[in-house]
C-alpha positions as CSV (number, residue, x, y, z in Angstrom):
1,M,60.0,-95.7,102.4
2,N,58.3,-95.3,105.8
3,R,56.0,-98.5,105.2
4,L,52.8,-96.1,106.6
5,Q,52.5,-93.8,103.9
6,F,50.2,-96.0,102.5
7,E,48.0,-96.1,105.1
8,K,44.7,-93.7,105.1
9,S,44.4,-93.4,108.9
10,P,44.8,-89.6,110.2
11,Y,46.5,-90.9,113.3
12,L,49.0,-93.3,111.1
13,L,49.7,-90.6,108.6
14,Q,50.1,-88.0,111.2
15,H,53.1,-89.8,111.9
16,A,54.0,-91.0,108.0
17,D,57.5,-88.8,108.0
18,N,58.6,-89.8,111.4
19,P,61.9,-91.4,111.9
20,V,60.1,-94.8,113.2
21,D,59.7,-97.1,110.7
22,W,56.1,-97.9,111.5
23,Y,54.0,-101.1,110.4
24,P,50.7,-101.3,110.1
25,W,49.1,-103.8,112.3
26,G,48.7,-107.3,110.2
27,E,50.7,-110.6,109.5
28,E,53.9,-108.4,107.8
29,A,54.7,-107.2,110.8
30,F,54.8,-110.5,113.1
31,E,56.4,-112.2,110.2
32,A,59.3,-109.8,110.2
33,A,59.3,-110.2,114.5
34,R,59.8,-114.0,113.7
35,R,62.3,-113.6,110.8
36,E,64.4,-110.6,112.3
37,D,64.3,-112.2,116.0
38,R,62.6,-109.5,117.4
39,P,59.9,-108.1,119.9
40,V,57.1,-106.1,118.8
41,F,56.6,-102.3,120.1
42,L,52.8,-101.4,119.7
43,S,51.5,-98.1,119.7
44,I,47.9,-97.8,120.4
45,G,46.1,-94.0,120.0
46,Y,43.9,-91.6,117.9
47,S,44.3,-88.7,116.0
48,T,42.9,-86.0,118.4
49,C,44.4,-87.6,121.5
50,H,46.4,-84.8,123.0
51,W,49.1,-87.2,124.7
52,C,49.2,-89.1,121.6
53,H,50.6,-86.2,120.0
54,V,52.8,-85.4,123.2
55,M,54.6,-88.7,122.8
56,A,55.1,-88.2,118.9
57,R,56.6,-85.1,119.4
58,E,59.0,-85.7,122.0
59,S,59.7,-89.2,121.3
60,F,58.4,-90.7,117.8
61,R,60.2,-87.7,115.9
62,S,63.5,-88.1,118.2
63,E,66.2,-89.7,116.1
64,E,67.8,-91.1,119.1
65,V,64.0,-93.0,120.0
66,A,64.1,-94.2,116.4
67,R,67.2,-95.8,116.4
68,A,66.5,-97.5,119.2
69,V,63.3,-98.6,117.9
70,N,63.9,-99.5,114.8
71,E,67.1,-101.3,115.5
72,G,65.7,-103.5,118.5
73,Y,61.7,-104.0,117.6
74,I,59.4,-103.9,114.9
75,P,57.5,-101.5,115.6
76,V,53.4,-101.2,114.7
77,K,51.1,-98.3,115.2
78,V,47.6,-98.6,115.5
79,D,44.4,-96.6,115.2
80,R,42.6,-97.4,118.1
81,E,39.4,-96.1,116.4
82,E,39.3,-98.3,113.2
83,R,40.7,-101.6,115.1
84,P,38.8,-101.8,118.4
85,D,39.3,-105.3,118.6
86,V,43.0,-104.7,118.7
87,D,42.6,-101.6,121.1
88,S,40.5,-103.7,123.4
89,A,42.8,-106.8,123.9
90,Y,46.1,-104.7,124.5
91,M,44.1,-102.4,126.8
92,A,42.9,-105.5,129.1
93,A,46.3,-106.6,129.3
94,C,47.4,-103.1,130.4
95,L,44.5,-102.7,132.9
96,A,45.7,-106.5,134.3
97,M,49.3,-105.3,134.6
98,N,48.6,-101.7,136.2
99,G,45.3,-101.8,137.0
100,S,44.5,-98.5,134.5
101,G,45.0,-97.9,131.5
102,G,44.7,-94.7,128.6
103,W,46.1,-93.9,125.8
104,P,48.5,-93.5,124.1
105,L,49.2,-97.5,124.7
106,T,52.4,-98.7,124.8
107,V,52.3,-102.6,124.4
108,L,55.6,-104.8,124.3
109,L,54.7,-108.2,122.6
110,T,56.6,-111.7,121.6
111,P,56.5,-112.3,117.9
112,D,53.3,-114.3,118.2
113,Q,51.5,-111.3,119.7
114,K,51.8,-112.2,123.3
115,P,52.2,-109.0,125.7
116,F,54.6,-109.1,128.2
117,W,54.4,-105.7,129.3
118,A,52.1,-102.3,128.8
119,G,51.7,-98.8,129.8
120,T,50.9,-95.8,128.5
121,Y,52.3,-92.2,127.7
122,L,55.8,-92.8,128.9
123,P,58.3,-89.5,128.5
124,K,61.0,-89.7,126.2
125,A,63.9,-90.4,128.9
126,Q,61.7,-93.4,130.6
127,L,61.1,-94.9,127.0
128,L,64.5,-94.8,126.1
129,S,65.5,-96.6,129.4
130,L,62.5,-99.2,129.1
131,L,63.7,-99.8,125.2
132,E,67.7,-100.2,126.5
133,Q,65.9,-102.6,129.3
134,V,64.0,-105.3,127.5
135,T,66.6,-105.4,124.3
136,E,69.0,-106.8,127.0
137,L,66.7,-108.8,128.5
138,W,65.2,-110.0,124.8
139,Q,69.3,-111.1,124.1
140,Y,70.1,-112.7,127.5
141,D,66.9,-113.6,129.4
142,R,64.2,-114.2,126.9
143,G,62.6,-117.1,128.6
144,R,61.5,-114.7,131.2
145,L,59.9,-112.3,128.6
146,L,58.3,-115.3,127.0
147,S,57.0,-116.8,130.2
148,M,55.6,-113.3,131.1
149,G,53.7,-113.3,127.8
150,S,52.6,-116.9,127.9
151,E,51.1,-116.2,131.5
152,L,49.3,-112.8,130.6
153,T,47.7,-114.2,127.8
154,E,46.4,-117.3,129.4
155,H,44.8,-114.9,132.5
156,L,43.3,-112.9,129.6
157,R,41.8,-115.8,128.1
158,R,40.3,-117.1,131.3
159,E,36.7,-115.9,130.8
160,E,35.1,-115.0,133.9
161,E,32.2,-117.5,134.5
162,I,29.2,-115.9,134.1
163,R,25.9,-117.7,135.3
164,P,23.1,-116.3,133.4
165,D,19.9,-115.2,135.6
166,D,16.5,-114.0,134.6
167,P,16.1,-110.3,134.4
168,T,14.4,-108.4,137.4
169,R,13.2,-105.0,138.1
170,E,14.7,-105.2,141.5
171,L,18.4,-105.4,139.6
172,V,17.2,-101.6,137.6
173,E,16.2,-100.7,140.8
174,A,19.5,-101.2,142.2
175,G,21.3,-99.4,139.2
176,V,19.2,-96.3,140.2
177,R,19.8,-96.6,143.8
178,S,23.5,-96.6,142.9
179,F,23.2,-93.8,140.7
180,A,21.5,-91.8,143.3
181,R,24.3,-92.5,145.9
182,M,27.0,-91.1,143.6
183,F,25.0,-88.1,142.6
184,D,26.5,-84.8,142.9
185,A,23.4,-82.8,144.0
186,E,25.5,-79.6,143.5
187,W,27.1,-79.8,140.4
188,G,25.7,-82.4,138.3
189,G,27.1,-85.9,137.2
190,F,28.4,-88.8,139.1
191,G,31.4,-89.1,141.5
192,R,34.3,-86.6,141.6
193,A,36.5,-84.9,139.0
194,P,37.3,-85.7,136.0
195,K,33.6,-85.7,134.9
196,F,32.6,-87.5,131.9
197,P,29.0,-87.1,130.1
198,T,28.5,-90.6,130.0
199,A,25.2,-89.8,128.3
200,H,23.4,-93.2,128.3
201,N,23.4,-93.0,132.2
202,L,21.4,-90.0,131.6
203,I,19.0,-91.7,128.7
204,F,18.7,-94.5,131.2
205,L,17.7,-92.4,134.3
206,S,15.5,-90.5,131.9
207,R,13.4,-93.5,130.3
208,Y,13.5,-94.7,134.2
209,A,11.6,-91.9,135.4
210,A,9.4,-91.6,132.3
211,L,8.1,-95.2,132.8
212,T,8.1,-94.9,136.9
213,G,7.0,-91.6,137.9
214,D,10.3,-91.5,139.9
215,D,11.3,-87.5,140.1
216,H,14.8,-87.8,141.3
217,A,15.7,-89.9,138.6
218,R,14.4,-87.7,136.5
219,E,15.9,-84.4,138.5
220,M,19.6,-86.5,138.1
221,A,19.3,-86.5,134.7
222,E,17.9,-83.2,133.6
223,E,20.2,-81.5,136.4
224,T,23.0,-83.2,134.7
225,L,22.2,-81.7,131.5
226,A,21.7,-78.5,132.7
227,H,25.1,-78.0,134.6
228,M,26.8,-79.6,131.6
229,Y,25.2,-77.3,129.1
230,R,26.0,-74.4,131.4
231,G,29.2,-75.1,132.0
232,G,32.7,-75.1,129.5
233,I,32.2,-78.4,128.7
234,F,29.5,-77.0,126.1
235,D,30.8,-74.7,123.4
236,H,28.9,-72.0,123.8
237,V,30.1,-70.0,120.4
238,G,30.3,-73.0,118.0
239,G,28.0,-75.7,119.6
240,G,28.7,-79.3,120.7
241,F,30.5,-80.9,123.6
242,S,34.0,-82.0,124.7
243,R,34.9,-85.1,125.7
244,Y,35.1,-84.3,129.7
245,A,35.7,-82.0,132.3
246,T,38.7,-81.7,134.4
247,D,36.7,-80.5,137.3
248,G,33.8,-80.9,139.6
249,R,31.7,-78.3,138.2
250,W,32.2,-78.7,133.9
251,L,33.8,-75.7,133.9
252,V,37.4,-76.9,132.1
253,P,37.2,-79.2,129.5
254,H,39.7,-81.4,127.7
255,F,38.6,-79.4,124.4
256,E,38.8,-82.6,122.2
257,K,35.4,-82.9,120.8
258,M,34.2,-86.5,119.7
259,L,31.2,-87.5,117.2
260,Y,29.9,-90.2,119.6
261,D,29.6,-88.0,122.7
262,N,27.6,-85.6,121.0
263,A,25.5,-88.3,119.3
264,L,24.5,-89.4,122.9
265,L,24.2,-86.2,124.6
266,V,21.6,-85.3,121.8
267,L,19.8,-88.6,122.6
268,A,20.1,-87.8,126.1
269,G,18.8,-84.1,125.7
270,T,15.9,-85.5,123.5
271,E,14.9,-88.0,125.8
272,S,14.6,-85.4,128.7
273,F,13.0,-82.8,126.1
274,Q,10.0,-85.0,125.2
275,K,8.9,-85.4,128.6
276,S,9.7,-81.8,130.2
277,R,9.8,-79.7,126.8
278,L,12.0,-76.8,128.3
279,P,13.7,-74.1,126.2
280,W,17.2,-74.8,127.2
281,Q,17.0,-78.4,126.3
282,E,15.9,-78.1,122.5
283,R,19.0,-75.3,122.5
284,L,21.2,-77.9,123.9
285,I,20.0,-80.3,120.8
286,R,19.9,-78.1,118.1
287,R,23.3,-76.3,119.0
288,T,24.8,-79.6,119.0
289,V,23.1,-81.4,115.8
290,D,24.1,-77.7,114.1
291,Y,27.9,-78.3,115.0
292,V,27.8,-81.7,114.0
293,L,26.0,-81.0,110.7
294,R,28.7,-78.2,110.0
295,E,31.7,-79.0,111.4
296,L,31.9,-83.3,111.4
297,T,30.1,-84.3,108.1
298,D,31.3,-85.4,104.9
299,P,29.9,-83.9,101.8
300,Q,28.5,-87.0,100.9
301,G,26.5,-87.6,104.3
302,G,28.9,-89.8,106.6
303,F,30.0,-88.2,109.9
304,Y,33.9,-88.0,110.7
305,C,34.8,-88.6,114.2
306,G,36.1,-85.7,115.6
307,Q,38.1,-82.7,116.3
308,D,41.4,-82.1,118.5
309,A,42.0,-80.0,121.3
310,D,45.1,-78.5,120.0
311,S,45.7,-75.4,118.1
312,E,49.3,-74.1,117.5
313,G,50.3,-76.6,119.7
314,V,48.4,-75.6,122.8
315,E,45.4,-77.2,124.3
316,G,42.5,-74.8,124.5
317,K,44.0,-72.3,122.8
318,Y,41.0,-72.1,120.2
319,Y,38.4,-71.9,122.4
320,T,39.3,-69.3,125.0
321,F,39.1,-65.2,124.8
322,T,40.2,-62.0,126.9
323,P,37.8,-59.1,127.3
324,R,40.2,-57.0,125.2
325,E,40.3,-59.4,122.2
326,I,35.8,-59.4,122.7
327,A,36.0,-55.7,122.8
328,E,37.8,-55.0,120.0
329,L,35.5,-57.6,117.9
330,L,32.4,-56.3,119.3
331,G,32.9,-52.7,120.9
332,H,32.7,-51.4,124.5
333,E,29.1,-51.7,125.1
334,A,28.2,-55.4,123.1
335,G,31.6,-56.6,124.1
336,G,31.0,-55.9,128.1
337,A,27.5,-57.2,128.0
338,F,28.9,-60.5,125.9
339,C,31.6,-61.0,128.6
340,R,29.4,-60.6,131.4
341,R,27.0,-62.9,129.8
342,F,29.3,-65.8,129.4
343,G,32.0,-65.0,132.1
344,I,34.7,-63.4,130.7
345,T,37.2,-61.7,132.9
346,E,40.2,-59.9,133.3
347,Q,41.7,-62.7,135.5
348,G,40.5,-65.5,133.5
349,N,39.6,-69.2,134.1
350,F,42.1,-71.0,132.2
351,Q,46.0,-70.1,131.8
352,G,45.1,-66.2,132.2
353,R,42.3,-66.7,129.3
354,S,38.5,-67.4,129.4
355,I,36.4,-70.5,128.7
356,L,32.9,-69.2,127.9
357,N,30.2,-70.5,130.3
358,L,27.0,-69.8,131.7
359,I,27.5,-71.1,135.2
360,D,26.1,-68.2,136.8
361,T,23.2,-67.9,134.8
362,P,19.7,-69.9,135.2
363,C,19.1,-72.0,132.8
364,W,15.7,-70.7,132.1
365,E,17.2,-67.1,130.9
366,Q,17.1,-67.5,127.6
367,T,19.8,-65.9,125.3
368,S,18.3,-62.7,123.4
369,E,18.0,-62.0,119.7
370,G,21.0,-59.6,120.0
371,M,22.9,-61.9,122.1
372,E,22.8,-64.7,119.2
373,G,23.9,-61.9,116.9
374,L,27.2,-61.5,119.1
375,L,27.9,-65.3,119.2
376,E,27.3,-65.6,115.8
377,R,30.4,-62.6,115.3
378,V,32.3,-64.3,117.8
379,Y,31.9,-67.8,115.8
380,D,33.0,-66.1,112.5
381,Y,36.1,-64.4,114.2
382,R,36.9,-67.7,115.7
383,K,37.1,-69.5,112.8
384,G,40.1,-67.1,111.4
385,R,42.1,-68.9,114.3
386,T,44.3,-71.4,113.2
387,T,42.2,-74.5,111.9
388,L,41.6,-77.2,114.6
389,H,42.8,-80.6,113.1
390,R,39.8,-83.1,112.3
391,D,39.9,-86.6,112.0
392,D,38.0,-87.3,109.1
393,K,37.6,-91.1,109.6
394,V,34.4,-91.9,109.0
395,L,33.1,-95.1,111.0
396,T,30.2,-96.9,111.0
397,A,29.5,-97.7,115.0
398,W,29.9,-93.8,115.8
399,N,27.8,-92.8,112.5
400,G,25.1,-95.8,113.7
401,L,24.9,-93.6,117.4
402,M,24.4,-90.2,115.2
403,I,21.7,-92.0,113.0
404,A,19.9,-92.9,115.9
405,A,20.0,-89.3,117.5
406,L,19.3,-87.4,114.4
407,A,16.4,-89.5,113.8
408,R,15.1,-89.0,117.4
409,A,15.9,-85.2,117.2
410,G,14.3,-84.9,113.9
411,L,11.2,-86.6,115.1
412,A,11.0,-84.8,118.5
413,L,11.8,-81.0,117.2
414,D,10.0,-82.0,113.9
415,E,12.9,-80.8,112.1
416,P,13.1,-82.2,108.7
417,R,16.7,-81.3,108.5
418,Y,17.7,-83.7,110.7
419,T,15.6,-86.5,109.4
420,E,17.3,-85.9,106.2
421,A,20.5,-85.8,107.5
422,A,20.2,-89.3,109.3
423,V,19.0,-90.8,105.8
424,K,21.8,-89.4,104.2
425,A,24.1,-91.1,106.5
426,A,22.5,-94.5,106.4
427,D,22.6,-94.3,102.5
428,F,26.1,-93.4,102.6
429,I,26.8,-96.6,104.8
430,G,25.1,-98.5,102.5
431,R,27.0,-97.2,99.4
432,N,30.4,-97.0,100.7
433,M,30.9,-99.0,103.8
434,K,30.1,-102.7,102.8
435,D,32.4,-105.2,101.0
436,D,31.3,-107.5,98.5
437,Q,29.5,-109.7,100.4
438,D,27.2,-106.8,102.0
439,R,28.8,-106.9,104.9
440,L,29.9,-103.8,106.8
441,L,33.4,-102.3,107.1
442,A,34.3,-100.5,110.2
443,R,36.1,-97.3,108.4
444,W,36.0,-95.2,105.6
445,R,38.3,-92.5,104.7
446,E,38.6,-90.2,101.4
447,G,37.1,-93.2,99.2
448,D,39.0,-96.3,100.8
449,A,36.6,-98.4,103.4
450,A,38.8,-100.8,105.1
451,H,38.4,-103.6,108.3
452,P,35.4,-106.0,108.5
453,G,32.7,-104.8,110.8
454,K,32.8,-105.5,114.7
455,L,30.1,-106.1,117.3
456,E,29.7,-102.2,117.5
457,D,29.3,-101.6,113.9
458,Y,26.6,-104.3,113.4
459,A,24.8,-103.2,117.2
460,F,25.2,-99.8,116.5
461,Y,24.0,-99.2,113.0
462,A,21.4,-101.8,113.6
463,W,20.2,-99.2,116.7
464,G,20.1,-95.8,114.0
465,L,18.2,-97.8,111.2
466,L,15.6,-98.9,113.7
467,E,15.0,-95.1,115.1
468,L,15.3,-94.1,111.6
469,Y,12.4,-96.5,110.8
470,G,10.6,-95.1,114.0
471,T,10.9,-91.6,112.4
472,T,10.3,-92.1,108.4
473,F,8.6,-95.6,108.7
474,R,10.5,-96.5,105.3
475,I,10.6,-100.1,105.4
476,S,13.8,-100.3,103.9
477,Y,15.2,-99.3,107.2
478,L,13.4,-102.3,109.2
479,E,14.5,-104.7,106.4
480,E,18.0,-103.5,106.5
481,A,17.9,-103.8,110.9
482,C,16.6,-107.3,110.2
483,R,19.5,-108.1,108.1
484,M,22.2,-106.6,110.6
485,G,20.3,-108.8,113.5
486,E,20.7,-111.6,111.4
487,E,25.0,-110.9,110.6
488,L,25.0,-110.3,114.4
489,L,23.6,-113.8,115.4
490,E,25.1,-115.9,112.9
491,R,28.6,-114.4,113.2
492,F,28.9,-112.8,116.9
493,F,26.8,-114.7,118.9
494,D,27.6,-117.8,121.6
495,A,24.3,-119.4,121.0
496,E,24.8,-121.9,123.7
497,R,25.7,-119.7,126.2
498,G,24.8,-116.1,125.2
499,G,27.0,-112.9,124.7
500,F,28.2,-111.5,121.5
501,Y,31.9,-111.8,120.9
502,P,33.8,-108.4,119.9
503,Y,34.9,-109.6,116.2
504,A,33.2,-112.3,113.9
505,A,33.8,-116.2,114.5
506,D,35.5,-116.0,110.3
507,G,37.5,-112.7,111.2
508,E,40.9,-112.1,112.3
509,Q,41.8,-113.9,115.4
510,L,43.8,-112.4,118.1
511,I,45.0,-113.1,121.5
512,T,41.7,-112.9,123.3
513,R,37.9,-113.0,122.1
514,T,36.2,-112.0,125.7
515,K,32.6,-110.7,125.6
516,E,32.7,-106.9,126.9
517,V,29.6,-106.0,128.8
518,Y,30.7,-102.8,130.5
519,D,29.8,-99.5,129.8
520,G,32.3,-97.2,129.0
521,A,32.2,-94.0,127.0
522,M,30.0,-95.6,124.8
523,P,27.5,-98.4,125.4
524,S,28.5,-101.6,125.2
525,G,27.9,-103.5,122.4
526,N,26.5,-106.3,124.1
527,A,24.0,-104.1,125.4
528,A,23.4,-102.1,122.0
529,A,22.8,-105.9,120.7
530,A,20.2,-106.9,123.4
531,L,18.4,-103.9,122.4
532,V,18.4,-104.5,119.0
533,L,17.1,-108.1,119.4
534,S,14.4,-106.7,121.9
535,R,12.8,-104.6,119.8
536,L,13.4,-106.6,116.6
537,G,11.1,-109.3,118.2
538,R,8.5,-106.7,119.8
539,L,8.3,-105.2,116.0
540,T,7.9,-108.3,114.1
541,G,6.7,-111.1,116.2
542,E,9.1,-113.5,115.3
543,E,10.4,-116.0,117.8
544,K,14.0,-116.1,116.8
545,W,14.1,-112.7,117.7
546,R,12.6,-113.2,121.0
547,R,14.5,-116.1,121.8
548,A,18.0,-114.8,121.3
549,A,16.7,-111.6,123.3
550,K,15.8,-113.6,126.1
551,K,19.4,-115.7,126.0
552,Q,21.5,-112.6,125.7
553,L,19.1,-110.7,128.7
554,R,19.7,-113.7,130.9
555,Y,23.3,-113.4,130.2
556,L,23.6,-109.8,130.6
557,T,22.1,-109.9,133.8
558,G,24.2,-112.8,135.2
559,A,27.1,-110.6,134.0
560,I,26.0,-107.2,135.5
561,R,24.3,-107.9,138.9
562,T,27.3,-106.9,140.9
563,Y,27.2,-103.6,139.5
564,P,24.4,-102.7,137.5
565,A,25.2,-98.6,137.3
566,G,28.5,-99.8,135.3
567,H,26.1,-101.1,132.6
568,S,23.0,-98.8,132.2
569,F,22.5,-99.2,128.6
570,T,21.5,-102.6,129.3
571,L,19.4,-101.5,132.1
572,L,17.7,-99.3,129.6
573,T,16.8,-102.5,127.6
574,L,15.7,-104.4,130.7
575,L,13.5,-101.5,130.9
576,E,11.8,-102.0,127.5
577,E,11.7,-105.7,128.1
578,L,10.2,-105.7,132.1
579,W,7.7,-102.5,132.3
580,P,4.5,-102.4,130.4
581,S,5.2,-102.5,126.5
582,A,2.5,-102.2,123.6
583,E,2.8,-102.7,119.7
584,L,0.7,-100.4,117.6
585,I,0.1,-101.0,113.9
586,C,-1.1,-98.6,111.7
587,A,-2.6,-99.5,108.3
588,A,-3.1,-96.8,105.7
589,R,-2.4,-95.7,102.3
590,A,0.5,-93.3,103.5
591,V,2.1,-92.5,106.9
592,P,-0.5,-90.2,108.5
593,E,0.6,-87.2,109.5
594,E,-1.6,-87.1,112.8
595,L,0.4,-90.3,113.7
596,K,3.8,-88.5,113.7
597,A,2.4,-85.7,115.5
598,Y,0.8,-88.2,118.0
599,L,4.5,-89.6,118.7
600,R,6.2,-86.4,118.7
601,R,3.5,-84.6,121.4
602,K,3.0,-88.0,123.5
603,P,6.1,-90.1,123.4
604,R,5.5,-93.4,125.1
605,P,8.4,-95.4,126.1
606,G,7.8,-99.2,125.6
607,L,5.7,-98.2,122.6
608,T,6.9,-99.6,119.2
609,V,5.2,-98.6,115.8
610,L,4.7,-100.5,112.4
611,V,3.2,-98.6,109.6
612,K,1.5,-100.9,106.5
613,T,1.4,-98.8,103.4
614,P,0.9,-100.6,100.1
615,E,4.3,-100.1,99.2
616,S,5.5,-101.5,102.3
617,G,2.9,-104.5,102.7
618,A,4.6,-106.9,100.9
619,V,8.1,-106.7,102.9
620,L,6.2,-106.0,105.9
621,A,4.6,-109.6,105.8
622,E,7.7,-111.3,105.4
623,L,9.4,-109.6,108.3
624,A,6.4,-109.3,110.6
625,P,4.5,-112.5,109.0
626,F,1.1,-111.4,111.5
627,T,0.7,-108.2,109.7
628,A,-0.6,-109.8,106.8
629,D,-3.8,-110.3,108.3
630,Y,-4.2,-106.5,108.5
631,P,-6.0,-105.0,105.6
632,I,-5.4,-101.5,104.4
633,P,-8.5,-99.2,104.4
634,E,-9.3,-97.1,101.1
635,E,-9.7,-94.1,103.0
636,G,-8.1,-93.0,106.3
637,A,-6.3,-95.4,108.8
638,R,-6.6,-98.1,111.3
639,Y,-4.7,-98.5,114.5
640,Y,-4.4,-101.7,116.2
641,L,-2.9,-101.6,119.7
642,C,-1.5,-104.8,121.0
643,R,-0.5,-105.7,124.6
644,G,0.8,-108.9,125.9
645,G,-0.1,-110.9,122.5
646,A,-3.9,-109.8,122.4
647,C,-5.1,-106.5,120.0
648,R,-7.9,-104.5,120.4
649,Q,-10.6,-103.6,118.0
650,P,-9.0,-100.9,115.4
651,V,-9.8,-97.4,116.0
652,T,-9.9,-94.5,112.8
653,S,-8.0,-91.8,114.8
654,V,-5.1,-91.0,117.2
655,E,-8.0,-89.2,119.4
656,E,-9.8,-92.9,119.7
657,L,-6.2,-94.6,120.2
658,E,-5.3,-92.2,123.0
């Protein structure tokens, strides 16, 4: 029986009846490799990965390939989203060998987990050739392979020496100048095609503009968002963003949709909207959030990973249309108007069909009520096509990002649905994604939760809880964020030199435990942890958080100095530390509506807010002891504004506060 029939990951289940006799990652596989004296064939991918599907169809469903793999190797398949630690360790090996990486990631290992060959997608003929050559070498020149594995592993273990340094505004400004040099003034984004959203760059630039008044930083963020929203990377029928654009003007996407991209783009859109209040920004936020709530949400409240790019084995077929198809659906007149609006033409823009877009439509031109109705009809029609595969794992880290996005959007747009969805997701993680020691687990699917939480799980979830507290002011979220912070410091932090390790000291030990600081498609766990520590320090006033934040930021400053633009989430945290900040404490019988309205109307970068009520006072005094001295009035509210450790006399209304 195929071993992976017992696994819960959709990536693994997708290939459960393949001829290859896959093992899941674990000691059983490596014990088998040692016992049978074979190398390990490791394949790392994820369920919505286009080239993972291609390699599965071409090779892993081939009896010829299966025979070569099963007879000569111990084959192991890993879902990179469930085990980002395994993926990170062996992607580093691929990058060291080849200078580039990607998925599916193919790695050959010794039985003690040391890599001696790594690459990405391999056509069937090349894969068979590789398997044959390595099988022969393993038999007749094994020492060469073992030596290669040992040398590469030692290279990966030699952590780059980082000299901690004091953060400066000059470092932040250098990052802004780097973005300005890379900025595409015609189409937005940074660099050439393919173009990735990398929304944390936009969040940083928007926040920098809000703090400094730098119009060019604001324009870089807003224009990039506007071009993405108008392009085909945004799904104008169903909402939400695809993973990246293959061209320079954001027209032709790789159609796969991922939860983390959409969460971060909601945050970027909200950051811009709170400053500029443009209608297209609100539409971007609403249509993206509504897509996630409609198509990526488990009935119990957690959020799924994403949707595939392929339908009926063809990438993008689900999303594209012809004028004839639209005319048959909407009628000649309405269909013609719809095609003109969304760029659907006879010649098409993608394999003879058309990706809907607004590239020739100014952002300020709003979609009419009648056109909205036509979009709904096209959406209902599209749902009748072959259903896209959905990766229905719930990942703690990615859910943390979505909780943060929903909390911010719910406050900014005064949309209780979004806030309640964030609350429901946080409750879902609390109920379903913890072990018997109350520690986070990384993945849940169909009632099964597994894998100890990693750095990103704790850091992103804590960030989501802090944003949720800042919207609801429910003390349980601040309390849980503090507990996540304690876990981060106790199990992941290098208290001597600074920096967080990717997995816990008491977790499974891999060939490397390198601290990753570079932002990729998502912010680095080290940067997110720094943001959490910084905010906990300012919210609670507790010295342990301040000391840890200072050590972490000095470590990160040393690590990012040579290329600050590659670490925009660290720069975002430096903005909160180096630019003027303030703490607001509100004491009242209940959370004042005028306070929420004030925060919605006039967001203040660098402002942290605590609300003390009779229900939260005792817990708040434990988390932030200085609040014990703030009395709760019998009526109304008192607002205490503090800067630099000194508080002003209290006022009783937001008008006075302003």
